[in-house]
C-alpha positions as CSV (number, residue, x, y, z in Angstrom):
1,M,5.2,10.2,-22.2
2,P,3.4,13.5,-21.7
3,V,1.7,14.1,-18.4
4,P,-2.1,13.6,-18.9
5,R,-4.3,16.6,-18.5
6,R,-7.1,16.4,-16.0
7,R,-10.5,18.2,-16.2
8,F,-12.3,19.1,-13.0
9,L,-15.8,20.4,-12.1
10,G,-16.0,23.6,-10.2
11,Y,-18.6,26.3,-9.4
12,V,-19.0,30.0,-9.8
13,L,-20.8,31.0,-6.6
14,A,-23.5,33.6,-6.3
15,A,-21.8,36.8,-5.2
16,P,-21.4,40.5,-6.2
17,T,-17.7,39.9,-7.0
18,L,-16.2,36.8,-8.6
19,L,-16.2,33.9,-6.2
20,A,-15.2,30.4,-7.3
21,A,-15.0,26.9,-5.7
22,A,-14.0,23.4,-6.5
23,E,-16.1,20.1,-6.6
24,L,-15.0,16.7,-5.5
25,G,-15.7,14.7,-8.7
26,L,-13.3,14.5,-11.7
27,A,-14.9,15.3,-15.1
28,T,-12.7,12.6,-16.6
29,E,-11.0,9.6,-15.2
30,S,-7.5,9.8,-13.8
31,A,-4.9,8.1,-16.0
32,S,-3.1,6.8,-13.0
33,A,-5.2,3.7,-12.5
34,G,-4.0,0.2,-13.0
35,A,-0.8,0.3,-10.8
36,A,0.1,-3.1,-9.4
37,P,-0.9,-3.5,-5.7
38,S,1.9,-3.5,-3.1
39,P,2.1,-5.7,0.0
40,E,2.9,-2.6,2.1
41,L,-0.3,-1.2,3.5
42,T,0.8,2.4,3.4
43,D,1.6,2.1,-0.3
44,L,-2.1,1.4,-0.8
45,V,-3.6,3.8,1.7
46,D,-2.0,5.8,4.5
47,L,-3.1,8.3,7.1
48,N,-2.6,11.2,4.7
49,D,-4.9,9.5,2.1
50,L,-7.5,9.1,4.8
51,M,-7.4,12.7,5.8
52,T,-7.5,13.8,2.1
53,V,-10.5,11.7,1.3
54,A,-12.3,12.9,4.4
55,A,-11.7,16.5,3.4
56,L,-12.9,16.2,-0.3
57,P,-16.7,16.2,0.2
58,T,-16.6,19.7,1.6
59,S,-13.9,21.1,-0.8
60,G,-16.6,23.0,-2.6
61,L,-17.2,25.1,0.5
62,I,-13.9,26.9,0.3
63,A,-13.6,29.6,-2.4
64,V,-11.2,31.9,-4.2
65,Q,-12.4,35.5,-4.5
66,V,-11.2,38.1,-7.0
67,N,-11.6,41.6,-5.6
68,Q,-12.2,44.9,-7.5
69,D,-8.8,46.2,-6.4
70,G,-7.1,43.4,-8.4
71,T,-6.2,41.3,-5.4
72,V,-7.3,37.7,-4.8
73,S,-8.5,36.5,-1.4
74,F,-8.7,33.1,0.1
75,A,-9.6,32.0,3.6
76,L,-7.5,28.9,4.2
77,P,-9.2,26.4,6.5
78,R,-5.9,25.4,8.1
79,A,-3.6,26.8,10.8
80,E,-0.4,28.7,9.8
81,V,2.1,28.0,12.6
82,G,5.3,28.8,10.8
83,Q,5.3,26.0,8.3
84,G,4.7,28.3,5.4
85,I,1.3,27.1,4.1
86,T,0.0,30.6,3.5
87,T,2.9,31.1,1.0
88,S,2.4,27.7,-0.8
89,T,-1.3,28.4,-0.9
90,A,-0.8,31.8,-2.5
91,M,1.5,30.1,-5.0
92,L,-1.2,27.6,-6.1
93,I,-3.7,30.4,-6.7
94,A,-1.1,32.6,-8.4
95,E,-0.2,29.7,-10.8
96,E,-3.8,29.2,-12.0
97,L,-4.7,32.9,-12.1
98,Q,-1.4,34.1,-13.4
99,V,-1.3,36.9,-10.8
100,P,1.8,38.0,-8.8
101,V,2.0,36.1,-5.6
102,D,2.1,39.3,-3.6
103,R,-1.4,40.1,-4.9
104,V,-2.9,37.0,-3.3
105,R,-4.2,37.5,0.3
106,V,-4.3,34.3,2.2
107,T,-6.0,34.6,5.6
108,L,-7.0,31.9,8.1
109,A,-10.7,30.9,8.2
110,D,-12.7,31.0,11.4
111,A,-14.0,27.7,12.7
112,R,-16.5,26.4,10.1
113,P,-18.3,23.3,11.4
114,E,-19.9,22.7,8.0
115,L,-16.4,21.8,6.7
116,L,-16.5,18.6,8.9
117,F,-13.0,17.0,8.5
118,N,-11.7,19.8,6.2
119,Q,-10.3,22.1,8.9
120,L,-7.7,19.9,10.7
121,T,-4.0,20.8,10.3
122,G,-1.8,17.9,10.8
123,G,-0.3,14.7,9.4
124,S,1.7,16.7,6.8
125,N,-1.6,16.9,4.9
126,T,-2.3,20.6,4.2
127,T,-0.7,20.9,0.8
128,V,-1.7,17.3,-0.2
129,A,-5.4,17.8,0.6
130,T,-5.7,21.4,-0.7
131,Y,-3.5,21.2,-3.8
132,T,-6.2,20.3,-6.3
133,P,-9.3,22.0,-4.8
134,I,-7.6,25.3,-4.5
135,R,-6.2,25.1,-8.0
136,V,-9.7,24.1,-9.4
137,A,-11.3,27.1,-7.7
138,A,-8.7,29.4,-9.1
139,A,-9.1,27.9,-12.5
140,V,-12.8,28.5,-12.4
141,A,-12.1,32.1,-11.6
142,R,-9.6,32.3,-14.4
143,Q,-12.1,31.0,-17.0
144,R,-14.8,33.4,-15.8
145,L,-12.4,36.3,-16.1
146,L,-11.4,35.3,-19.6
147,D,-15.1,35.0,-20.6
148,A,-15.9,38.5,-19.1
149,A,-12.9,40.0,-20.9
150,A,-13.9,38.4,-24.2
151,R,-17.3,40.1,-24.0
152,Q,-15.7,43.5,-23.2
153,L,-13.0,43.2,-25.9
154,G,-15.2,41.6,-28.5
155,T,-13.0,38.7,-29.1
156,A,-13.0,34.9,-28.3
157,S,-11.7,33.9,-24.9
158,R,-9.3,31.5,-26.5
159,D,-7.5,34.5,-28.0
160,L,-6.8,36.0,-24.6
161,S,-4.2,35.3,-22.0
162,L,-3.6,36.1,-18.4
163,R,-0.3,37.8,-17.5
164,A,0.7,39.5,-14.2
165,G,-2.9,40.0,-13.1
166,A,-4.2,41.3,-16.4
167,I,-6.0,39.8,-19.4
168,I,-4.2,40.6,-22.7
169,D,-5.6,40.2,-26.2
170,R,-3.4,39.5,-29.3
171,S,-3.0,43.2,-30.0
172,G,-1.7,43.9,-26.6
173,R,-4.8,45.5,-25.1
174,G,-5.2,44.6,-21.5
175,I,-7.8,44.7,-18.6
176,D,-6.8,44.2,-15.0
177,I,-8.6,41.4,-13.3
178,G,-10.0,43.8,-10.7
179,A,-11.9,45.7,-13.4
180,L,-13.5,42.4,-14.4
181,A,-14.3,41.1,-10.9
182,A,-18.0,42.3,-10.9
183,A,-18.6,41.4,-14.6
184,A,-17.3,37.9,-14.0
185,A,-19.5,37.3,-11.0
186,S,-22.8,35.5,-11.1
187,A,-26.1,36.1,-9.5
188,R,-26.6,32.3,-9.1
189,T,-24.3,29.3,-8.6
190,L,-23.2,27.8,-11.9
191,P,-21.2,24.6,-12.6
192,M,-18.1,24.8,-14.8
193,T,-15.7,22.3,-16.2
194,V,-12.1,23.6,-16.2
195,E,-8.7,22.3,-17.1
196,L,-5.8,22.9,-14.8
197,T,-2.4,24.3,-15.9
198,A,-0.2,21.5,-17.1
199,R,2.9,20.8,-15.1
200,E,5.3,21.6,-17.9
201,R,3.8,25.1,-18.1
202,F,4.2,25.9,-14.4
203,T,5.8,29.3,-13.8
204,V,5.1,29.6,-10.0
205,I,4.7,26.1,-8.6
206,G,8.2,24.6,-8.2
207,T,10.0,27.9,-8.0
208,P,11.7,28.9,-4.8
209,R,9.8,31.7,-3.0
210,N,10.4,33.6,0.2
211,R,7.6,33.5,2.8
212,V,4.8,36.0,2.1
213,D,4.9,37.0,5.8
214,A,8.7,37.0,6.2
215,R,9.1,40.8,6.5
216,D,6.3,41.1,9.1
217,A,7.8,38.2,11.0
218,V,11.3,39.7,11.3
219,T,10.1,43.3,11.9
220,G,7.6,42.4,14.6
221,R,4.5,43.3,12.7
222,K,3.2,39.8,12.4
223,M,0.1,39.4,14.7
224,F,-0.2,36.5,17.1
225,A,-3.0,36.0,19.6
226,M,-1.4,38.0,22.4
227,D,-0.8,40.9,20.0
228,L,-4.5,41.4,19.3
229,T,-6.5,44.2,20.9
230,V,-9.8,43.0,22.2
231,P,-11.7,45.6,24.3
232,N,-11.3,45.0,28.0
233,A,-9.5,41.7,27.5
234,Q,-6.9,41.8,30.4
235,P,-3.9,39.6,31.1
236,T,-4.9,36.3,32.9
237,M,-2.7,33.5,34.2
238,V,-3.5,30.3,36.1
239,C,-1.9,28.9,39.3
240,R,-1.4,25.3,38.5
241,P,-1.0,22.1,40.6
242,P,2.5,20.8,41.6
243,T,1.7,17.4,40.0
244,I,0.3,16.4,36.7
245,N,-3.5,17.1,36.5
246,G,-3.9,17.8,40.2
247,R,-7.1,19.6,41.3
248,V,-7.8,22.5,43.7
249,G,-8.8,21.4,47.2
250,S,-9.0,24.8,48.8
251,V,-7.5,28.3,48.6
252,A,-6.6,30.0,51.9
253,N,-6.1,33.6,50.7
254,L,-8.4,34.4,47.8
255,S,-9.4,37.8,49.2
256,D,-5.8,38.8,49.9
257,V,-4.8,38.1,46.4
258,R,-7.8,40.0,45.0
259,A,-6.6,43.0,46.9
260,M,-3.1,42.9,45.4
261,P,-2.0,45.8,43.0
262,G,-3.5,45.5,39.6
263,V,-5.5,42.3,40.3
264,T,-9.1,42.5,39.2
265,D,-10.3,38.9,39.6
266,V,-9.3,35.6,41.2
267,V,-11.4,32.6,40.6
268,V,-11.1,28.8,41.0
269,I,-11.5,26.9,37.7
270,S,-11.2,23.2,36.7
271,T,-7.5,23.4,36.1
272,G,-6.4,25.7,39.0
273,V,-6.9,29.2,40.2
274,A,-7.1,32.0,37.6
275,V,-5.7,35.5,38.3
276,R,-6.7,38.5,36.0
277,A,-4.8,41.7,36.4
278,A,-3.7,44.8,34.6
279,T,-0.4,43.3,33.5
280,F,1.1,39.8,33.2
281,G,3.7,40.8,35.8
282,Q,0.9,41.4,38.3
283,C,-0.7,38.1,37.3
284,I,2.5,36.3,38.1
285,D,2.7,38.1,41.5
286,G,-0.8,37.0,42.2
287,V,-0.2,33.4,41.2
288,R,3.0,33.2,43.3
289,A,1.1,34.6,46.3
290,L,-1.8,32.1,46.3
291,R,-1.8,29.4,49.0
292,V,-3.6,26.4,47.5
293,T,-4.2,23.0,49.0
294,W,-4.0,20.6,46.0
295,M,-5.7,17.2,45.4
296,P,-3.7,14.4,43.8
297,G,-3.2,14.3,40.1
298,T,-3.3,11.5,37.5
299,A,0.4,10.6,37.7
300,E,0.8,10.9,41.4
301,G,4.1,9.5,42.6
302,K,5.2,8.3,39.2
303,S,8.8,8.5,37.9
304,D,10.8,7.5,34.8
305,Q,11.5,4.2,36.5
306,S,7.9,3.3,37.4
307,V,6.6,4.2,33.9
308,L,9.3,2.1,32.4
309,R,8.1,-0.9,34.4
310,E,4.5,-0.2,33.2
311,L,5.7,-0.2,29.6
312,E,7.6,-3.5,30.1
313,A,4.5,-5.1,31.6
314,A,2.4,-3.9,28.6
315,E,4.7,-5.2,25.9
316,L,3.1,-7.4,23.3
317,P,5.1,-10.6,22.7
318,L,7.5,-10.9,19.7
319,G,6.4,-14.5,19.3
320,P,8.4,-17.7,19.3
321,R,12.1,-17.2,18.5
322,P,12.7,-18.5,15.0
323,P,15.3,-21.3,14.4
324,T,17.4,-18.9,12.4
325,S,20.0,-16.2,13.1
326,V,18.4,-13.1,14.7
327,V,19.2,-9.5,15.5
328,E,17.1,-8.3,18.5
329,A,17.1,-5.2,20.5
330,R,14.9,-3.1,22.8
331,F,15.0,0.7,22.9
332,T,13.7,3.2,25.5
333,F,12.5,6.7,24.5
334,H,11.8,9.1,27.4
335,F,9.1,11.8,27.6
336,R,9.7,14.8,25.5
337,S,8.1,18.3,25.7
338,N,5.6,19.3,23.0
339,S,5.9,23.0,23.9
340,A,5.9,25.5,21.1
341,L,8.1,28.6,21.0
342,E,4.9,30.8,21.4
343,P,3.5,30.3,24.9
344,N,0.1,28.6,25.0
345,C,-2.5,31.4,24.9
346,A,-6.0,32.5,23.9
347,I,-8.4,35.4,24.2
348,A,-12.0,34.8,25.2
349,D,-15.0,37.1,25.5
350,V,-18.0,35.1,26.9
351,R,-21.4,36.7,27.4
352,A,-24.7,35.2,28.5
353,D,-25.8,34.4,24.9
354,R,-22.6,34.2,22.9
355,A,-18.9,33.7,23.1
356,E,-15.9,34.8,20.9
357,I,-12.5,33.1,21.0
358,W,-9.1,34.0,19.4
359,A,-6.3,31.4,19.4
360,A,-3.9,29.6,17.1
361,L,-5.8,26.3,16.6
362,K,-5.2,23.3,14.4
363,S,-8.5,21.7,15.2
364,P,-10.8,24.8,15.5
365,I,-14.1,22.9,14.7
366,V,-13.8,20.5,17.6
367,A,-12.6,23.4,19.8
368,Q,-15.7,25.4,18.9
369,Q,-18.0,22.4,19.5
370,T,-16.3,21.6,22.9
371,I,-16.4,25.2,24.1
372,A,-20.0,25.5,23.1
373,S,-20.9,22.3,25.1
374,K,-18.9,23.5,28.1
375,L,-20.7,26.9,28.1
376,G,-24.1,25.5,27.3
377,L,-24.4,27.5,24.1
378,P,-25.5,26.6,20.6
379,V,-22.4,26.0,18.4
380,N,-23.5,28.9,16.1
381,R,-23.3,31.3,19.1
382,V,-19.6,30.5,19.6
383,T,-17.2,32.3,17.1
384,V,-13.7,30.9,17.0
385,H,-11.1,33.0,15.2
386,V,-8.0,31.2,14.1
387,T,-4.9,33.3,14.6
388,E,-1.4,32.6,13.3
389,G,0.8,30.7,15.7
390,G,4.4,30.8,16.7
391,G,5.2,27.1,16.2
392,S,3.2,24.0,17.1
393,F,4.7,20.6,16.2
394,G,1.3,19.1,17.1
395,R,0.8,21.2,20.3
396,K,-1.9,23.4,18.9
397,L,-4.1,20.4,18.0
398,F,-5.2,20.8,21.6
399,F,-7.1,23.9,22.6
400,D,-6.7,23.8,26.4
401,A,-5.8,27.5,26.6
402,A,-8.9,28.5,24.6
403,L,-11.1,26.2,26.8
404,E,-9.6,27.7,30.0
405,A,-10.0,31.3,28.7
406,A,-13.7,30.6,28.0
407,E,-14.1,29.1,31.5
408,V,-12.5,32.1,33.2
409,S,-14.4,34.7,31.1
410,R,-17.7,33.1,31.9
411,A,-16.9,32.8,35.6
412,I,-15.9,36.5,36.0
413,G,-18.1,38.0,33.3
414,K,-15.2,39.8,31.6
415,P,-13.0,39.3,28.6
416,V,-9.6,37.7,29.3
417,K,-6.2,37.4,27.5
418,L,-5.0,34.2,29.0
419,M,-1.4,33.0,28.7
420,W,0.4,30.0,30.1
421,H,3.8,30.5,31.7
422,R,6.6,28.4,30.1
423,A,6.8,26.3,33.3
424,D,3.1,25.5,32.8
425,D,3.7,24.1,29.4
426,S,6.7,22.1,30.4
427,R,5.0,20.6,33.5
428,Q,1.3,20.5,32.6
429,G,1.3,20.8,28.9
430,R,1.5,18.2,26.1
431,T,4.4,15.7,25.9
432,H,5.6,13.1,23.5
433,P,4.8,9.9,25.3
434,M,7.5,7.7,26.8
435,A,7.9,4.4,24.8
436,L,9.7,1.1,24.4
437,S,10.3,-0.4,21.0
438,R,11.5,-4.0,20.6
439,V,12.7,-5.3,17.3
440,R,13.6,-8.7,16.0
441,V,15.0,-9.5,12.6
442,S,15.5,-13.1,11.4
443,H,17.9,-13.9,8.7
444,I,19.8,-16.8,7.0
445,G,22.9,-15.6,5.2
446,D,22.0,-12.6,3.1
447,A,18.3,-13.5,3.1
448,V,16.2,-11.4,5.6
449,L,13.2,-13.6,6.5
450,G,11.2,-11.5,8.9
451,Y,10.9,-8.3,10.8
452,T,8.9,-7.9,14.0
453,Q,8.5,-4.7,15.9
454,R,6.4,-4.2,19.1
455,H,6.1,-0.5,20.0
456,T,4.7,0.1,23.5
457,S,3.9,3.6,24.5
458,V,2.2,5.7,27.2
459,A,-1.1,6.5,25.6
460,T,-1.1,9.1,22.9
461,D,-4.0,11.5,23.3
462,L,-5.7,11.7,19.9
463,S,-8.9,13.1,21.3
464,H,-9.0,15.8,18.7
465,G,-10.1,13.1,16.3
466,L,-10.2,14.1,12.7
467,G,-11.1,17.7,13.7
468,E,-14.8,17.4,14.6
469,I,-16.7,16.3,17.6
470,I,-17.8,12.8,16.5
471,T,-14.4,11.3,15.8
472,A,-13.1,13.3,18.8
473,F,-15.7,11.6,21.0
474,A,-14.9,8.2,19.5
475,A,-11.2,8.7,20.2
476,R,-11.9,9.2,23.9
477,L,-14.0,6.0,24.3
478,P,-12.4,3.3,26.4
479,V,-12.1,1.0,23.4
480,G,-12.1,3.6,20.7
481,D,-8.9,5.3,21.8
482,I,-6.7,2.2,21.3
483,G,-8.5,1.5,18.0
484,F,-7.9,5.0,16.9
485,S,-4.2,4.9,18.0
486,E,-3.6,1.5,16.3
487,T,-5.2,2.8,13.1
488,F,-3.1,5.9,13.2
489,F,0.0,3.8,13.9
490,L,-0.5,1.3,11.0
491,L,-1.5,4.0,8.5
492,S,1.6,6.1,9.3
493,Q,4.3,3.5,9.4
494,N,6.1,2.5,6.1
495,M,8.7,-0.3,5.8
496,P,11.1,0.9,3.2
497,Y,13.1,-2.4,3.0
498,H,12.5,-5.9,1.7
499,V,12.4,-7.8,5.1
500,G,10.2,-10.9,4.4
501,A,7.3,-11.3,6.8
502,D,6.7,-8.0,8.4
503,S,4.8,-7.4,11.6
504,R,4.6,-4.1,13.4
505,L,2.1,-3.5,16.2
506,L,1.4,-0.8,18.8
507,N,0.2,-1.2,22.4
508,E,-0.5,1.7,24.7
509,T,-0.9,2.0,28.4
510,D,-1.4,4.7,31.2
511,K,-3.7,7.5,30.3
512,G,-2.6,9.7,33.2
513,F,-0.3,11.9,31.1
514,N,-1.1,14.9,28.9
515,T,0.4,13.6,25.7
516,G,-0.1,14.6,22.1
517,S,0.7,14.1,18.4
518,M,4.1,15.7,18.6
519,R,5.8,16.2,15.2
520,N,6.0,12.9,13.3
521,V,4.2,11.2,16.2
522,Y,5.3,7.5,16.3
523,S,7.8,7.6,13.4
524,P,10.9,9.0,15.1
525,D,11.1,6.3,17.7
526,V,9.9,3.5,15.4
527,A,12.3,4.5,12.6
528,C,15.2,5.1,15.0
529,A,14.9,1.5,16.4
530,R,14.5,0.1,12.9
531,E,17.6,1.9,11.4
532,L,19.8,0.9,14.4
533,V,18.8,-2.7,13.9
534,V,19.5,-2.5,10.1
535,D,23.0,-1.2,11.0
536,Q,23.5,-4.2,13.3
537,L,22.2,-6.6,10.6
538,A,24.7,-5.1,8.1
539,A,27.5,-5.5,10.6
540,R,26.6,-9.1,11.2
541,R,26.8,-9.8,7.5
542,G,30.1,-7.9,7.2
543,R,28.3,-5.4,4.8
544,D,28.7,-1.6,4.5
545,A,25.7,0.1,6.1
546,Y,25.0,2.2,3.0
547,Q,25.4,-0.6,0.5
548,F,23.3,-3.0,2.6
549,R,20.4,-0.5,2.8
550,R,20.7,0.2,-1.0
551,A,20.5,-3.5,-1.7
552,Y,17.3,-4.1,0.4
553,L,15.3,-0.9,-0.4
554,R,12.0,-1.6,-2.1
555,D,11.7,1.6,-4.0
556,D,13.7,3.4,-6.7
557,R,12.9,6.8,-5.1
558,A,14.3,5.6,-1.8
559,R,17.4,4.3,-3.5
560,A,17.9,7.6,-5.3
561,V,17.7,9.8,-2.1
562,L,20.0,7.4,-0.3
563,A,22.6,7.4,-3.1
564,T,22.4,11.2,-3.3
565,V,23.3,11.8,0.3
566,A,26.0,9.1,0.2
567,E,27.6,10.8,-2.7
568,A,27.1,14.4,-1.5
569,G,28.2,13.6,2.1
570,G,31.2,11.5,1.1
571,W,30.0,8.3,2.7
572,G,32.9,6.1,3.8
573,R,35.5,8.7,4.0
574,S,38.3,8.3,6.6
575,M,37.5,10.0,9.9
576,P,39.4,10.5,13.2
577,A,38.8,8.1,16.1
578,H,35.6,8.7,18.1
579,T,34.0,10.4,15.1
580,A,31.8,8.7,12.5
581,Q,29.1,8.9,9.9
582,G,25.6,7.6,10.1
583,I,23.0,7.1,7.4
584,A,19.2,6.4,7.4
585,V,16.2,6.5,5.1
586,H,12.6,7.1,5.8
587,A,9.4,7.0,3.7
588,E,5.9,8.3,4.6
589,Y,2.9,9.9,3.1
590,K,4.1,9.3,-0.5
591,S,7.4,11.0,0.2
592,V,10.9,9.8,1.0
593,S,14.0,11.2,2.5
594,A,17.5,10.1,3.5
595,V,20.0,11.6,5.9
596,L,23.7,11.3,6.3
597,V,25.3,12.8,9.4
598,E,28.8,13.1,10.9
599,I,29.2,13.1,14.7
600,D,32.0,14.0,17.0
601,C,32.1,11.9,20.2
602,R,35.7,12.8,21.2
603,P,36.2,13.5,24.9
604,E,37.2,17.1,24.3
605,T,33.8,17.6,22.5
606,V,31.6,15.5,24.8
607,D,33.0,17.2,27.9
608,R,33.2,20.8,26.7
609,P,31.8,23.2,29.3
610,I,28.2,24.4,28.7
611,R,26.6,26.6,31.3
612,D,23.8,24.7,33.1
613,G,23.8,22.0,30.5
614,V,25.4,18.8,29.3
615,A,27.3,19.2,26.0
616,G,27.6,15.6,24.9
617,P,28.3,14.6,21.3
618,R,28.0,17.1,18.6
619,V,26.6,16.6,15.1
620,T,29.0,18.4,12.8
621,K,27.5,17.8,9.4
622,V,24.1,16.8,7.9
623,V,23.2,16.1,4.3
624,L,19.5,15.4,3.6
625,A,17.9,14.5,0.3
626,V,14.1,14.7,-0.1
627,D,11.7,13.6,-2.7
628,V,8.1,14.8,-2.1
629,G,6.7,13.9,-5.5
630,L,5.8,17.4,-6.7
631,V,7.5,20.3,-5.0
632,V,5.4,23.5,-4.6
633,N,7.9,25.8,-2.9
634,P,11.5,24.4,-2.8
635,R,12.6,27.1,-0.4
636,G,9.8,26.4,2.0
637,L,10.6,22.7,1.7
638,E,14.2,23.3,2.6
639,A,13.2,25.2,5.7
640,Q,10.9,22.4,6.7
641,M,13.7,19.9,6.3
642,M,16.1,22.0,8.3
643,G,13.7,22.3,11.2
644,G,13.1,18.6,11.1
645,I,16.8,17.9,11.2
646,M,17.1,20.1,14.4
647,D,14.2,18.1,15.9
648,G,15.9,14.8,15.1
649,I,19.2,15.9,16.6
650,A,17.4,17.0,19.8
651,L,15.4,13.7,20.1
652,A,18.6,11.7,19.6
653,L,20.9,13.6,21.9
654,T,19.5,16.1,24.3
655,S,15.7,16.7,24.6
656,S,13.8,15.0,27.3
657,L,11.7,15.5,30.3
658,H,12.6,13.9,33.7
659,L,9.6,12.6,35.6
660,R,9.9,12.5,39.4
661,D,7.2,12.2,42.1
662,G,4.4,12.9,39.6
663,H,5.8,16.0,37.9
664,F,8.4,16.9,35.3
665,L,11.5,18.6,36.6
666,E,12.0,20.9,33.6
667,A,10.4,24.3,33.9
668,S,11.2,26.2,30.8
669,W,13.4,26.2,27.7
670,D,16.5,27.1,29.8
671,N,16.6,23.5,31.1
672,Y,14.8,21.7,28.3
673,F,17.6,21.1,25.9
674,Y,16.3,21.4,22.3
675,T,19.1,21.7,19.7
676,R,21.0,24.9,20.7
677,Q,23.5,27.1,18.9
678,W,26.3,25.1,20.6
679,N,24.8,21.9,19.2
680,T,23.9,22.9,15.7
681,P,25.9,21.3,12.8
682,H,28.5,23.4,11.1
683,V,27.4,22.1,7.7
684,V,23.8,21.5,6.7
685,Q,23.0,20.7,3.1
686,I,19.5,20.1,1.8
687,I,19.0,18.5,-1.6
688,V,15.5,18.8,-3.1
689,M,15.1,16.1,-5.7
690,P,13.4,16.9,-9.0
691,S,9.7,16.4,-8.9
692,T,8.8,12.8,-9.6
693,A,5.0,13.0,-9.6
694,D,2.0,15.2,-10.5
695,Q,0.8,15.5,-6.9
696,P,2.7,16.6,-3.8
697,G,3.4,14.2,-0.9
698,G,3.6,15.0,2.8
699,A,6.6,17.0,3.9
700,G,6.0,18.8,7.2
701,E,7.4,15.9,9.4
702,L,9.5,14.0,6.9
703,A,13.0,14.9,8.1
704,V,12.5,14.2,11.8
705,A,12.7,10.4,11.8
706,P,15.6,9.9,9.5
707,A,17.6,12.7,11.2
708,M,17.1,11.1,14.6
709,A,18.0,7.7,13.2
710,A,21.1,8.8,11.4
711,V,22.4,10.5,14.5
712,A,21.8,7.4,16.6
713,C,23.6,5.2,14.0
714,A,26.5,7.6,13.8
715,Y,26.8,7.6,17.6
716,G,26.9,3.8,17.6
717,R,29.7,3.7,15.0
718,A,31.7,6.4,16.8
719,T,31.5,4.8,20.2
720,G,31.4,1.2,19.2
721,T,28.2,0.7,21.2
722,M,24.7,0.8,19.9
723,P,22.6,3.3,21.9
724,T,19.4,1.9,23.3
725,T,18.2,4.8,25.5
726,F,17.1,8.2,24.1
727,P,18.0,10.9,24.3
728,I,21.6,9.9,24.9
729,N,22.1,12.6,27.5
730,H,19.0,11.7,29.5
731,G,20.9,10.0,32.2
732,T,22.6,13.2,33.3
733,L,20.6,15.9,35.1
734,S,22.5,19.1,34.4
735,F,20.4,21.6,36.3
736,T,18.9,22.2,39.7
737,P,15.1,21.7,39.4
738,M,12.8,24.6,40.2
739,P,10.2,24.3,42.9
740,T,6.7,23.3,41.9
741,V,5.1,25.5,44.6
742,P,4.6,28.3,43.6
743,P,4.2,26.9,40.1
744,I,5.9,29.9,38.4
745,P,9.6,30.1,39.2
746,A,11.0,33.4,40.5
747,S,12.4,35.6,37.7
748,P,16.2,36.2,37.7
749,T,17.1,39.4,39.4
750,D,20.4,39.9,37.6
751,G,21.3,38.6,34.2
752,L,24.9,39.7,34.2
753,D,26.1,36.3,35.4
754,D,24.7,34.7,32.2
755,A,26.1,37.4,29.8
756,R,29.2,35.5,28.9
């Protein structure tokens, strides 16, 4: 049957040039009502739905502007950190306005507290939440342009069409939209009902597009926070404690460090001792020279082993063992670094009556509100500019660098350009919390009767809330935090299989660590444990792992992606000893993906020499199939999936932090082993399934969990032993830890030894 057309209410806003916005309400009812309810909670409402609904009331406050030079402007209230949302946003506008994508200028909006929940970037939600409002605003602009052109050309608007940024009549006469921008504007705000372009008429949405900022990114012209020129903002770094969240007791040589070459200021702040200088190199010299007596931190004396005991003590019971056959296992997931490729950084210029901040921020409203509170200023006297970021994976939900920069700038009365050292982010930055996951599946014959999972984690810091101060405050309350986490957990976990009675619960403990919503949050660990147990259950029943999954999946879309990777990846083919395939499926946020991997665990591969590292097993092939409902930019989706695959491989095999005596041993990317060139699969195939819906689902995190799980399952099949501790290489420390005092390690003096 044809896809139903939907009509929406939008507004022409009062402005000298055409400015259009969307409205929450539908002008007609959706035709999608009446679907049968599902017993799976996240099929009814999930975290993405919650974020989307929260954003809708302020959707009319974001507007598409048509300029007199023929370009179209849009200030996106989200953070671009490499995921490609400025490109997909430009495509949505280009579709409705029928302008070339390269004529759409998407910038990042400053913090706008009036948007409430509509300026938080996370939960794979950006495209889902903005898909309709942006298109409606662009459609309002389109209709106003057609009406203005009709008046000038003396014809009916229905006889006009938009092509390549111009309005054309039936005789071929055309007017560029820039020439109509003023005529289409309104002196007062007017409501308008518009109809969106039907899916079958899409010419932009669904077509593969390169990133709009690709050239700038590869030529070094893309501007990040540290590239900005703010008058008199000089490099600033912080001498940090040797243990997690330690505090300054005393400083023995402040005056000596102030006298060092290039140093302008040295000041004690809440997180350490800040040094401002002419260059970052001189900042490092100052930080390394400081002699600080430190007070204990919040994880003093703790280690991997002590935290593991805490988690075991906090585990919720699985309940009485049923009088049936069971498969039961417990899995350990160690701390992982949430560092982004771009060092944590911010610029601040704080004056007596105002403040201005520049940083890559995924929750800029709560950042603005928190900074204003710390400085004792009204919120409207603090301007927060959102810059583009070099990666995030959840890290930039936290604004610690911006808060520090504001604190330093106020203390010294000068602008600062503050940057963390990579050792700072590894040791004092955000981490994915250590966790245990215990699973029990009861079955009789081929009938699966029940699935129970108890996930126990070091507390995940969700103090950013939904992006504004009220929910952020609630998430920090003694009772509110676990309630917030439990809600987050339940609304983000989807059970793709028919498993009978299904019970999954979260418990958290120990708030002494700087944790965060690292990419995919709970799902990689939860799904990895689930898929390993599914493999064990299939083996108990003498069933093929792929066929068993296919038989028990609840959803046709899940069966389709699973069958696709099985066929494309040659599931079941004969492989040499100590090599194997693994397969996994994962659903979340109205999207589904499946991954097939091949792994090489032969001794000659596992023991191959790697400088200052542990080689371990190597994933040699990955095939991923993904169904996100409606695909906006297939090329961007492929890139997201590829990044998620590399995350999953890292989480399964190599990436972890080692906790000892209250601090992490890793001090940079050189000894934190994310997927490297020597560990990257030879073959990666991404299969984007045809669009199956009229709305996009979440995609930003979708590949991480099934990739990790498939690698773990393949490892179990290759070695004959199901892995239960992750990453698999965690037990081997392959480097000599750097000292924690001074906190910034000495730079290498000769790189020739490493040039081989």
